[in-house]
C-alpha positions as CSV (number, residue, x, y, z in Angstrom):
1,M,16.6,-27.3,15.0
2,Y,14.9,-25.4,12.4
3,K,13.6,-22.1,13.6
4,R,11.0,-19.9,11.5
5,Q,12.4,-16.5,10.8
6,W,8.9,-14.9,11.1
7,D,5.4,-16.1,11.5
8,Y,2.4,-15.6,8.9
9,R,1.2,-12.5,10.1
10,V,4.5,-10.8,9.0
11,S,3.7,-12.0,5.5
12,L,0.0,-11.4,5.6
13,Y,1.0,-7.8,6.9
14,T,3.0,-7.0,3.6
15,W,-0.2,-8.7,1.6
16,T,-2.7,-6.5,3.0
17,K,-0.3,-3.4,3.1
18,S,0.3,-3.8,-0.8
19,I,-3.4,-4.0,-1.5
20,A,-3.9,-1.2,1.0
21,A,-1.7,1.4,-1.1
22,G,-2.1,-0.3,-4.5
23,A,-6.0,-0.1,-4.4
24,F,-5.3,3.9,-4.5
25,L,-2.0,3.9,-6.5
26,A,-3.4,1.8,-9.5
27,P,-6.5,3.8,-10.1
28,V,-4.6,7.0,-9.5
29,L,-2.4,6.0,-12.1
30,L,-5.4,5.7,-14.4
31,L,-6.5,9.1,-13.5
32,L,-3.1,10.6,-14.5
33,L,-3.2,8.9,-17.7
34,G,-7.0,9.7,-18.5
35,Q,-8.3,6.2,-18.4
36,L,-10.6,7.0,-15.3
37,G,-12.7,9.9,-14.7
38,W,-12.5,12.0,-11.4
39,E,-16.6,11.6,-11.1
40,S,-16.2,7.7,-11.6
41,S,-17.8,5.3,-9.1
42,L,-14.8,3.2,-8.9
43,W,-12.6,6.5,-7.7
44,N,-14.8,8.1,-5.6
45,R,-16.4,5.2,-3.8
46,A,-14.7,1.9,-4.4
47,V,-11.0,3.2,-3.9
48,P,-11.3,4.8,-0.4
49,V,-13.2,1.9,0.7
50,M,-11.1,-1.0,-0.6
51,A,-7.9,1.1,0.5
52,G,-9.1,1.8,3.6
53,A,-10.4,-1.3,4.6
54,F,-7.2,-3.0,4.1
55,M,-5.2,-0.2,5.7
56,A,-7.4,-0.7,8.9
57,L,-6.7,-4.3,8.3
58,T,-2.8,-4.0,8.3
59,G,-2.9,-1.7,11.6
60,A,-4.9,-4.5,13.3
61,I,-2.3,-7.2,12.0
62,L,0.5,-4.9,13.1
63,I,-0.9,-4.5,16.6
64,W,-1.8,-8.2,16.9
65,D,1.9,-9.1,15.9
66,L,3.3,-7.0,19.0
67,E,3.9,-9.2,22.2
68,H,2.5,-6.1,24.0
69,P,-0.4,-4.6,21.7
70,L,-1.1,-1.8,23.6
71,R,2.4,-0.4,23.3
72,F,1.7,0.6,19.9
73,L,0.7,3.7,21.2
74,Y,4.5,4.2,22.3
75,V,5.4,4.2,18.9
76,L,3.5,7.4,17.8
77,L,3.6,9.1,21.3
78,K,7.0,8.4,22.3
79,P,8.9,7.8,18.7
80,Q,12.4,6.8,18.3
81,P,13.2,9.1,15.1
82,R,15.8,6.5,13.6
83,S,13.6,3.6,13.9
84,W,11.5,2.8,10.5
85,L,9.0,1.0,12.8
86,A,8.2,4.6,14.2
87,R,8.6,6.1,10.8
88,G,6.3,3.5,9.4
89,G,3.7,4.2,12.1
90,F,3.4,7.9,11.3
91,I,3.3,7.2,7.4
92,I,0.6,4.5,7.6
93,T,-1.2,7.1,10.0
94,G,-1.1,9.9,7.5
95,Y,-2.1,7.5,4.6
96,G,-4.9,6.1,6.8
97,A,-6.1,10.0,7.1
98,V,-6.0,10.7,3.4
99,L,-8.1,8.0,2.7
100,A,-10.5,8.9,5.5
101,L,-10.9,12.3,4.0
102,L,-11.2,10.9,0.4
103,F,-14.2,8.7,1.9
104,L,-15.7,11.7,3.7
105,E,-15.6,13.8,0.3
106,N,-18.6,11.4,-0.8
107,F,-20.8,12.7,2.0
108,V,-19.4,16.3,2.4
109,A,-18.2,18.3,-0.3
110,L,-14.6,19.7,0.9
111,G,-14.3,22.1,-1.8
112,G,-11.8,21.0,-4.4
113,L,-9.4,19.5,-1.4
114,E,-10.0,16.1,-3.3
115,R,-7.1,17.0,-5.9
116,W,-4.7,18.2,-2.9
117,L,-5.5,14.9,-1.3
118,V,-4.5,12.8,-4.4
119,W,-1.4,14.8,-4.6
120,L,-0.8,14.4,-0.8
121,G,-1.7,10.6,-0.9
122,I,0.7,9.7,-3.7
123,P,4.0,9.9,-1.8
124,L,2.3,8.5,1.5
125,A,0.9,5.6,-0.5
126,V,4.4,5.1,-2.0
127,M,6.1,5.3,1.2
128,T,3.3,3.0,2.8
129,S,4.5,0.5,0.1
130,I,7.9,0.5,0.4
131,Y,9.0,1.6,3.9
132,T,9.1,-2.1,4.7
133,A,12.3,-2.4,2.7
134,F,14.0,0.2,5.2
135,L,12.7,-1.5,8.2
136,F,13.8,-4.8,7.1
137,A,17.4,-3.2,6.2
138,Q,17.5,-2.2,9.9
139,A,17.9,-6.2,10.8
140,K,21.4,-6.6,9.6
141,G,21.7,-9.9,9.9
142,R,19.2,-10.7,7.0
143,D,21.1,-10.6,3.9
144,L,18.3,-11.2,1.7
145,W,16.6,-7.9,3.1
146,Q,19.7,-5.6,1.9
147,S,18.9,-5.7,-1.9
148,P,18.8,-2.2,-3.2
149,L,16.1,-3.4,-5.5
150,L,13.8,-4.2,-2.5
151,P,11.9,-0.6,-2.1
152,P,11.2,-0.6,-6.2
153,H,10.4,-4.3,-6.1
154,L,7.9,-3.6,-3.2
155,L,6.2,-0.9,-5.1
156,V,5.9,-3.0,-8.3
157,Q,4.3,-5.7,-6.0
158,T,2.1,-3.2,-4.7
159,L,0.7,-1.9,-8.1
160,M,0.1,-5.8,-9.1
161,A,-1.6,-6.3,-6.1
162,G,-3.8,-3.3,-6.1
163,A,-4.6,-3.5,-9.6
164,G,-5.5,-7.2,-9.1
165,A,-7.6,-6.4,-6.1
166,M,-9.6,-3.8,-7.9
167,I,-10.5,-5.6,-11.2
168,P,-13.2,-7.9,-9.6
169,V,-14.5,-4.5,-7.8
170,A,-14.4,-2.5,-11.3
171,S,-16.1,-5.3,-13.1
172,Y,-19.1,-4.6,-10.8
173,V,-18.9,-0.9,-10.2
174,E,-17.1,0.7,-13.3
175,P,-16.8,-2.2,-16.0
176,G,-15.0,0.5,-18.3
177,A,-12.0,0.8,-15.8
178,V,-11.2,-3.3,-16.1
179,P,-9.1,-3.2,-19.3
180,P,-6.7,-0.6,-18.2
181,L,-6.5,-2.1,-14.6
182,A,-5.8,-5.5,-16.3
183,W,-3.1,-3.8,-18.5
184,T,-1.8,-2.3,-15.3
185,F,-1.9,-5.8,-13.7
186,V,-0.1,-7.6,-16.7
187,A,2.4,-4.9,-16.9
188,A,3.4,-5.2,-13.0
189,N,3.5,-8.8,-13.1
190,A,6.0,-8.9,-16.0
191,V,8.3,-6.1,-14.1
192,H,8.0,-8.3,-11.1
193,L,9.0,-11.3,-12.8
194,L,11.8,-9.7,-14.3
195,M,13.0,-8.6,-11.0
196,V,12.9,-12.0,-9.6
197,L,14.8,-13.3,-12.4
198,G,17.5,-10.5,-11.7
199,E,17.6,-11.1,-8.1
200,T,17.9,-14.9,-8.4
201,T,20.6,-14.9,-11.0
202,M,22.9,-12.4,-9.6
C-alpha cells in the first residue's frame, strides 16, 4: 500500500520559508546593485512586513507539524547540537529577530544599526533558505535529498519565490522596483530550470 512520505505541511513550510527569506534577499540584492534606495518604501516598510509575516507563518506551520507542539520549546531550551532541527530553530529565530528590528526601525531611530542588520541578515536569510537541505540530508534513507546541489538549488528557489512575491507589492508601493525584481525573478527561474534539468538527466 502506498504511503505518503510527508504531508502537505512540509511542502507548505518550504514554500513559506522561501518567501520569508527571499522577500529579504531579493530586495537586498537590488540594494547592493544600486537598483533600490535605502530610503525606499519597499525596503523600509514592505520588506520587513512581508518577510516577517511569512517567517511567522513558517514558524506556526513548523509547530503545527509537531505531534506535540509544546515540545518546540525543547528544541531551543534543550537543543541537540548535531541536529539540524535544533540548528534551524536557532537560525530562523535569529533571522526573525533581525526582521523585527528592521521593522522597529520605521518607528524608532536605531542610529545606523540598519546597515549592520542587513549584513547580519544576509547570512541568516541564506541559512534560513538552505538549512532544510542539511536537515533532509540527515534522513539517510531519502536518496533524493542527498544531492550536493540541494543547498544552492534551495537558495535559487528562494530568490525566485521572494522576487515573485515582492513584484505585486512593489507595483503598489515602489513601481520603479518592479523591472529589476522581474529580471531577478526571470534569472532565478532560468537557473532553477537548468538545475532541474541537470538533476533529472544525471
